[in-house]
N, C-alpha and C positions, 0 to 999 in steps of 0.2 A: 504494499500499500504506500502511495506517495504521501509525504508529510503535507499537512495543511499549509505550513509556511516553511521557507528555507532561506537563510541568508548565508552568503559565502564571501569572505574577504571584505566585509563591510567596513568602510572607512568614511567618516564624516569630519571634514575640516572646516574651520571658520577663519576668516581673516579678521584680526583684531589689531588695528593700527598697522604697523609694518610686519607683524608676525602672523604665522599660520599656527593655529591651535587645533590639535586633533582631539575631538570629543569621543570618537570611536576609532580604534586602530586595529582593524582586522578581525572583526567578529564573525565566527562561523556558528550557526545555530539552526536547528530544525525542530519544529513542534508538530506533533501528530494531531489528527483529529481526535476530539474528546479528551485532550489533555487539559489539566488545570495547573498552570504554571505561575509561579511568583518570580518576578525580576526584582532583585534587591541591589543595594549599593549605597555608599555614603554620597553626600552632596559632591557633585563634580565627577562622579564615577562614569557618567555616560548613560545612565538608565533613562533619563528623560529624552535624550536624543534618540536612543534606540526605540522607545515607545513612539516617538513622533514618526520614525521611519516605518515601523511596523504598522502604524495607523494610517500610513499614506498621507501624513501631514507634512512630510519632508522627504527629500531624496538624498541618497548617499553620494558622496564625492567619487568614491570608487566602490566596486563590489556589486553583487547581484542580490536581488530580493524577489522570490517567487511566492505568490499567495494564491492558493486555490487554483493552481495550474497556470497562472498568469505571471509573466515577468514584469512586475510593476516598477522595478527600479529604472526602467527606460521610458516610462510613460510620460505624456504631457500632463500639465496641470488639469486640463479638462478630463482626461482619461482617469487620472488619479481621483478626481472628485466622484466620478461614476463608480469606481471601485469602493471608495469610502461609503458611499450611499448604499451600495448593494451588499458588500461583503463584511463590513465592520460595524459593530455596535459599540458606542463609546459611553463609559460611565466615569464621571469626574467627581472630584471632592466636593465641588459646589453643584447643587442639583440643577441649576439653570432651567427652572420651570417658569412658565408664564403665570403670573400671579392671579390674573383674572380669568384664567381658563380652568375647567375642571380637569381632574386626572385623565379622564377619557380623551378630552380634546388635546391635552399635552402629549399623550401617547400617539395620538393620530398624526401629529405634526409632520414627522418624517415622511409619512405616506402622502401627505398633501404635496410636499415638494417633489415626491416621486411620480405624481400624477395619477395615483390610485383613486378609483371612484368612491364616492361617499359611503356606499353600503358596505363595500369590502373593507374600507378604512375602519369603519365602526366595528365590524366583526373582528378584525385582526387586533384592534386595540383592546377590545373586551377580552379576547383570548390571552393577550400578553399580560394584562392586569390580573387576570385569573391565575395565570402561571406564577406570578410573584405574590399571590395571596391577598390581592386587593379587590376581589370581586364585589365586596360590599362597600367599597369606597370610590367607585368610579365617578360619581357625581360630586365629589368633594373638591374644593379648591385647595391649593397648597397651604394656605393659612389655617385650614381646618384639619390638617394632617400633622402627625408627629414627624420629627426629623427622620426616623427610620422609615416611615411610610412615604415621605417625600423621596427618599433615596430609592425605594421600591418602584415608585412611579418613574424615576429616572432610568432604572434598570429595564422596566417594561418598555419605555420609549426606545431604549437601545435594542431590545429584542424584537420589536414590532416589524422590522424589516427582514426578520429571519436571517440574521447574519451568520456567516461561517465562523467569525471570530468575535468574541466579546472582550473588549479591551478596557480595563478599569485602572484609573490612576488615583491612588490613595482613596479608595471608595468609602472608607470609614473615617477619613480625616476630620470631618465635621460632626462626628457623632460621639456620644458618650460610650463607654465600654460596653454596657449592656445592649444598647441599640446597635452598636457596631457588630457585636456577636450575632445578633439576629440577622443582620445583612449578610454576614459571612456564612451562616447556616443556609440562607437562601442561595448563595453562590454554590454551595456544596450540592444542594438539590438540583440546581440547573445543570451542574456538571454530571450528576448521576443521570439526568435526563438526556445527555448526549451533547451538551454545549461545550465547545472549546473556549476556555477562559485564560486570559493572561492578565495578571494583576501586577501593577508596578507600585512598589511600596518601600518604605524605609523601616516598617514595623515588623519585627520578627514574629509577633503574635498573629498578624494578618498573614504572613507568608506561611506560617505553620499549617494553615488550612489547605494549602496547595499540595498536590502529589509530587511536584517537582520544584526545586528552588535553584534559581540561577543568581549568582552574585557577580556583579561587575566591579572592577577596580581599574582606574586609570584607562578607561575606554576599552577594556578587554575582559573576557570571561575569566574570573578567578576560580570559580567552582560551579559545578552543575551536578546536583544531587537529587536523587529520587527518594521519596519517603519509603520507609520500610514498612511493608504491610504484613500483618500476621496471618 
């Protein structure tokens, strides 16, 4: 089976003044379908740069990136936007919900941009909210929901396009420990249901929920370990 994503010799350099700074310096990585992976590392390790490339928000200076059978490292900005909309669901530390819209309308939004018709948008948004345990909260606005529920709405919005990859950046960073644990349990359930998940985090407790943990240092992979299952 081909991996869902594969990067080879990934280099990302930035010009800062008269100097060239390497944020990534030759990363090789593959992630299979239905893996749950945490990418960790201290500030400046390159994890945010790697996340941006995996999420098709940035392109490498050198190296190749294949996602779901497509070589995205050579795509134009327009082609990358299409891949982002179809293949990747994003979950961020901030929920980025529309304050005056219901949970259902917030989740429908990516499908509006994709040109999906109203009836299908409605049905798929209901399905996504049910999947994250919010079937009874679809008509509530963000200020009527707890922090954990708002993050669940954000996850449902990421899932509504049925992406190949769910990419989460510090998804519990704005939540208290109890609510964060609830969100991480939801991620485990999504993974058990077949979703491929990559979480970028500095928190070892968050990374402990993943089945595989990758640590970056100085723009390179320092370790890549799989959880031991009994």
